[in-house]
Each structure stands twice: as C-alpha cells, then as structure tokens.
Residue frames relative to the residue before (quaternion, step in Angstrom):
aa qw qx qy qz dx dy dz
X 1.0000 0.0000 0.0000 0.0000 0.00 0.00 0.00
X 0.3040 -0.7717 0.5451 0.1220 3.57 -0.88 1.02
X 0.3933 -0.6042 0.6192 0.3113 3.51 -1.43 0.34
X 0.1691 -0.7893 0.5873 0.0584 3.56 -0.41 1.24
X 0.1628 -0.8237 0.5382 0.0738 3.62 -0.06 1.26
X 0.7898 -0.0440 0.0112 0.6117 3.56 1.03 -0.57
X 0.0178 0.8034 -0.5896 0.0814 3.60 -0.84 1.02
X 0.2983 0.7165 -0.5853 0.2344 3.53 -0.32 1.30
X 0.6646 -0.4813 0.3480 0.4533 3.58 -1.21 0.09
X 0.7276 0.4456 -0.2185 0.4736 3.52 1.15 -0.67
X 0.8264 0.0891 -0.0206 0.5557 3.63 0.94 -0.73
X 0.0078 0.7855 -0.6182 0.0277 3.54 -0.97 0.83
X 0.0300 0.7747 -0.6307 0.0341 3.59 -1.09 0.89
X 0.0112 -0.8214 0.5649 -0.0776 3.55 -0.57 1.26
X 0.1476 -0.7100 0.6755 0.1332 3.43 -1.35 0.58
X 0.0987 -0.8153 0.5706 -0.0043 3.57 -0.44 1.23
X 0.3298 -0.7737 0.5062 0.1908 3.71 -0.42 1.17
X 0.0853 -0.8257 0.5573 0.0184 3.54 -0.86 1.01
X 0.8039 0.0100 0.0025 0.5947 3.53 1.14 -0.33
X 0.0474 -0.7742 0.6268 0.0745 3.64 -1.17 0.46
X 0.2534 -0.7412 0.6163 0.0815 3.33 -1.47 0.60
X 0.2480 -0.7982 0.5289 0.1473 3.66 -0.55 1.08
X 0.5879 0.5771 -0.3874 0.4138 3.68 1.01 -0.63
X 0.7440 0.1208 -0.0758 0.6528 3.61 1.02 -0.83
X 0.3335 -0.7977 0.4369 0.2481 3.63 0.13 1.21
X 0.3366 0.7213 -0.5249 0.3015 3.51 -0.24 1.30
X 0.1713 -0.7551 0.6252 0.0981 3.53 -1.38 0.35
X 0.2839 -0.7398 0.5830 0.1793 3.53 -1.15 0.73
X 0.1419 -0.7758 0.6131 0.0452 3.61 -0.95 0.98
X 0.2958 -0.5896 0.7053 0.2596 3.44 -1.53 0.34
X 0.2048 -0.7699 0.5996 0.0760 3.55 -0.88 1.06
X 0.0548 0.8044 -0.5902 0.0397 3.59 -0.82 0.85
X 0.0244 -0.7800 0.6252 -0.0099 3.59 -0.95 0.96
X 0.0634 -0.7696 0.6354 0.0035 3.62 -0.98 0.95
X 0.0761 -0.7401 0.6666 0.0451 3.44 -1.23 0.78
X 0.0193 -0.8037 0.5946 -0.0081 3.62 -0.66 1.04
X 0.0325 -0.7950 0.6050 -0.0290 3.51 -0.58 1.19
X 0.7930 -0.3371 0.1685 0.4787 3.58 -1.17 -0.01
X 0.8256 0.1440 -0.0468 0.5436 3.55 0.72 -1.08
X 0.7396 0.3994 -0.2014 0.5030 3.52 1.17 -0.44
X 0.0219 0.7613 -0.6476 -0.0229 3.51 -1.23 0.43
X 0.0354 -0.7860 0.6171 -0.0118 3.52 -1.12 0.70
X 0.0357 -0.7571 0.6522 0.0153 3.54 -1.07 0.80
X 0.0390 -0.7593 0.6493 0.0209 3.51 -0.96 0.88
X 0.0432 -0.7852 0.6167 0.0356 3.53 -1.19 0.56
X 0.1548 -0.7139 0.6775 0.0857 3.51 -1.31 0.64
X 0.2141 -0.8096 0.5397 0.0856 3.58 -0.54 1.10
X 0.8841 0.0943 -0.0576 0.4541 3.49 -1.33 0.70
X 0.2974 0.7319 -0.5640 0.2405 3.62 0.64 1.05
X 0.3037 -0.7820 0.5306 0.1207 3.54 -0.76 1.20
X 0.0361 -0.7792 0.6253 -0.0235 3.57 -1.00 0.97
X 0.4280 -0.6615 0.5435 0.2894 3.59 -1.02 0.66
X 0.6033 -0.5421 0.4210 0.4061 3.57 -1.15 0.53
X 0.6254 0.5501 -0.3470 0.4310 3.63 0.98 -0.77
X 0.6430 0.5306 -0.3077 0.4587 3.59 0.95 -0.93
X 0.6617 0.4757 -0.3193 0.4836 3.62 0.95 -0.80
X 0.6467 0.5035 -0.3400 0.4612 3.65 0.87 -0.73
X 0.6715 0.5057 -0.3018 0.4498 3.55 0.96 -0.86
X 0.6306 0.5241 -0.3364 0.4631 3.58 1.05 -0.70
X 0.6567 0.5051 -0.3084 0.4674 3.55 0.94 -0.85
X 0.6510 0.5116 -0.3094 0.4677 3.62 1.00 -0.81
X 0.6543 0.5080 -0.3161 0.4625 3.57 1.03 -0.79
X 0.5990 0.5395 -0.3264 0.4936 3.62 1.12 -0.70
X 0.6453 0.5108 -0.2951 0.4854 3.60 0.96 -0.86
X 0.6494 0.5046 -0.3225 0.4686 3.61 0.87 -0.86
X 0.6681 0.5118 -0.2938 0.4532 3.52 0.94 -0.89
X 0.6931 0.4938 -0.2724 0.4490 3.55 0.96 -0.95
X 0.8433 0.2832 -0.0903 0.4477 3.55 0.76 -1.15
X 0.7398 0.3610 -0.2290 0.5195 3.58 1.18 -0.36
X 0.4822 -0.7241 0.3990 0.2897 3.52 1.28 0.26
X 0.3397 0.7150 -0.5389 0.2880 3.58 1.04 0.60
X 0.5398 -0.6440 0.4405 0.3160 3.51 -1.14 0.60
X 0.5401 -0.6050 0.4223 0.4048 3.64 0.96 -0.66
X 0.6236 0.0918 -0.6735 -0.3863 1.50 -2.32 -0.77
X 0.3240 -0.6487 0.6256 0.2879 3.47 -1.40 0.16
X 0.0339 -0.8264 0.5597 -0.0511 3.58 -0.69 1.16
X 0.2208 -0.7389 0.6270 0.1104 3.47 -1.06 1.03
X 0.0833 -0.8127 0.5767 0.0014 3.59 -0.48 1.22
X 0.4514 -0.6896 0.4958 0.2737 3.51 -1.07 0.82
X 0.7528 -0.3984 0.2759 0.4456 3.60 -1.30 -0.11
X 0.6779 0.4423 -0.2960 0.5071 3.60 1.23 -0.29
X 0.4871 -0.7061 0.3718 0.3550 3.55 1.34 0.32
X 0.4185 0.6547 -0.4953 0.3885 3.56 1.14 0.89
X 0.5011 -0.6556 0.4925 0.2768 3.52 -1.06 0.94
X 0.1215 -0.7871 0.6016 0.0612 3.55 -0.74 1.02
X 0.7738 0.0585 -0.0177 0.6304 3.65 0.87 -0.96
X 0.0187 0.7746 -0.6318 0.0221 3.56 -0.95 0.92
X 0.1408 -0.7793 0.6099 0.0302 3.54 -0.99 1.01
X 0.0278 -0.7968 0.6034 -0.0140 3.61 -0.62 1.11
X 0.3227 -0.7225 0.5749 0.2081 3.59 -1.10 0.69
X 0.0042 0.7662 -0.6425 0.0080 3.48 -1.07 0.92
X 0.7912 -0.1810 0.0796 0.5788 3.59 0.15 1.27
X 0.7974 -0.2249 0.2008 0.5227 3.53 -0.64 -1.19
X 0.6162 0.5037 -0.3136 0.5180 3.51 1.29 0.19
X 0.1571 -0.7425 0.6339 0.1494 3.48 -1.39 0.33
X 0.2383 -0.7457 0.6027 0.1545 3.54 -1.13 0.64
X 0.1573 -0.7720 0.6142 0.0449 3.60 -0.73 1.23
X 0.0854 -0.7851 0.6134 0.0066 3.55 -0.77 1.10
X 0.0725 -0.7744 0.6285 -0.0019 3.58 -0.87 1.01
X 0.1156 0.8127 -0.5601 0.1114 3.54 -0.70 1.02
X 0.2800 0.7320 -0.5880 0.2001 3.55 -1.19 0.62
X 0.4253 -0.6443 0.5575 0.3051 3.46 -1.39 -0.07
X 0.3077 -0.7566 0.5515 0.1698 3.58 -0.77 1.01
X 0.1361 -0.8032 0.5792 0.0284 3.55 -0.76 1.15
X 0.6741 0.5384 -0.2805 0.4208 3.62 1.26 -0.19
X 0.7589 0.3317 -0.2160 0.5170 3.62 0.74 -0.96
X 0.7660 -0.0469 0.0246 0.6406 3.65 0.75 -0.92
X 0.3813 -0.7794 0.4508 0.2098 3.50 -0.28 1.33
X 0.8529 0.1386 -0.1734 0.4725 3.42 -0.86 1.25
X 0.3784 0.7048 -0.4935 0.3414 3.54 1.30 0.26
X 0.2907 -0.7290 0.5911 0.1861 3.63 -0.94 0.94
X 0.1419 -0.7702 0.6198 0.0498 3.54 -0.95 1.03
X 0.1740 0.7573 -0.6080 0.1629 3.57 -0.67 1.12
X 0.1513 0.7782 -0.5888 0.1577 3.58 -0.43 1.30
X 0.1473 -0.7583 0.6289 0.0880 3.46 -1.26 0.54
X 0.0984 -0.7833 0.6127 0.0373 3.53 -0.95 0.91
X 0.1883 -0.7546 0.6082 0.1585 3.57 -0.98 0.69
X 0.0217 -0.8008 0.5957 -0.0575 3.47 -0.89 1.09
X 0.6112 -0.5395 0.4167 0.4022 3.54 -1.35 0.24
X 0.6404 -0.5775 0.3563 0.3598 3.58 -1.09 0.74
X 0.6101 0.5740 -0.3787 0.3935 3.67 0.91 -0.73
X 0.5737 0.6061 -0.3952 0.3838 3.65 1.08 -0.36
X 0.5001 0.6149 -0.4434 0.4185 3.59 1.23 -0.12
X 0.6450 0.4983 -0.3246 0.4799 3.57 0.99 -0.73
X 0.6013 0.5257 -0.3647 0.4787 3.61 1.03 -0.56
X 0.6160 0.5404 -0.3383 0.4626 3.64 0.93 -0.77
X 0.6814 0.4784 -0.2973 0.4674 3.56 0.86 -1.01
X 0.6372 0.5250 -0.3211 0.4639 3.60 1.02 -0.82
X 0.5831 0.5636 -0.3512 0.4679 3.61 1.17 -0.62
X 0.6694 0.4882 -0.2946 0.4762 3.55 0.90 -0.93
X 0.6690 0.5049 -0.3126 0.4471 3.58 0.91 -0.98
X 0.6773 0.5093 -0.2965 0.4403 3.66 0.94 -0.76
X 0.6268 0.5421 -0.3399 0.4447 3.58 1.17 -0.51
X 0.4060 -0.7335 0.4882 0.2424 3.60 -0.88 0.94
X 0.1239 -0.8466 0.5162 0.0377 3.59 0.25 1.28
X 0.2359 -0.7405 0.6163 0.1268 3.49 -1.20 0.68
X 0.6197 0.5095 -0.3515 0.4825 3.60 1.24 0.04
C-alpha cells in the first residue's frame, strides 16, 4: 500500500514503501511524481529513499500546521542524511511542491529537481494520504 500524497487526473505523488529497518526506526520509499497536461506528461522517480520514522512524523505535522493553523511553511521531508527530498511551501492559495534527489537506479547519478505548483486544498489531500496509510511508526 502506498502513501498517496496527491491523486488527481493531472498530478500524482506517491510514496511506496519498499523496505523497513527496526534497529534504526526507518523506512525506504520509492517516490514517484507524475504531471499530465494537455500535450505533455512527465514522470519522475527516486528509488529507495530512507526516512526515519521521526522525519515522517515531522513532515506530516508540518503539513497539518500549514493546512489548519495557516502557517506559511515549509513542510520538509528529509532523508536519513538530513537532505531535503520533498518540500511544500505555501504561497497564498497555492502550494509549491519541490522534489529533489540524485537517481542511482535508472540513470546513475542523474539529478532530479522538479517543482509543481498546485492549489492549496491539496495539502489536505496529502494529510489524508498519511492518515489512510497503516503506519507502524
């Protein structure tokens, strides 16, 4: 089962768990984002990104703060090396989602850096995606 952070005909962002580690409470996800517009489509993926359980909790809390307490942000999901992988910033009634990393699986060493602008209500969809996922952390 995936964490579906955003799911629409136009934009999709998923975290798919692929491995977990109990000694160092963490989980690895494959991250995939797709944008489908009239004539263009783009899919990016980052494979096997490790996140501590605390980082995942913090990201979910930051999204909640942004959605319900009207804070500006950002909400940042950082990997085990404390590198930002997903960042969500609020800009009025819009949010900017930034996904970055280095791909070591499909094209070794390829830098992935994309930004998507979405409507602010999609933050609540992200929170619902976390709520629907059967967390063990």
